[in-house]
Residue, then its C-alpha position, 0 to 999 in steps of 0.5 A: m505484473i501487479i498493480a497495487s492501489i490504496r485510496i485513503d480518505p484521511i481523518p480531518g486534519k491528518r491529510l498532511a500526515v498521510l502524505d508525509i508518511l507515504m512520501s517517506v516510503q516512496t523513494m525506498v519502495r522504488l529502489k526495492r527489487g521488482c518495483m516498476y512504479c511508485d507514486i502518490f496522487k492527491e484527489h482534488d475533485d473528491g475531497e481530500k482523498i489520496l491515491y497511492i499506487e505501486k506496480w510490481q514485476a512479480e507477486e513474490d517481490m510484492y509479497q516480500h515488500i508487504r511482509s517488510n517493516l517498511y510496509l508497516r508505515i503504509l499500514n500506519a497511513i491507512e490507519l489515519s483513514s476516516k473510513p475503510p480504505e479501498v485496497c486493490f491488487h490487480e494481476d492480469s484478470e484477478t483482483a484482490g483487496i485488503e484480505l491479501i494483506e492480512t493473508i501475506r502478513i499473518g501467513s508469514a508470521v506463522k511461517q517465521d515462528l516455526 
């Protein structure tokens, strides 16, 4: 099981845009093979921050999701962050950050070009 979380601090005036993007993908993510959970939380005690969480049964299911066009919309929401987002992937006792997205997406682009 893998838990993926993204904490976004939206650019002033872009909070609703971030929420709209994430809500537009939420139902579709929940229907993907291997997705156990997907939700959005608005942090009230820490300004305007938004927490987006996914829970996956298997690594390969999550990797396919990260490679998908649907995930580009999540990346668009990240682009509306006023500072670098907090991206974490938790699997058993291991944790990775945004570098995992880069590795999966760049690595898959190289494989697809072959």
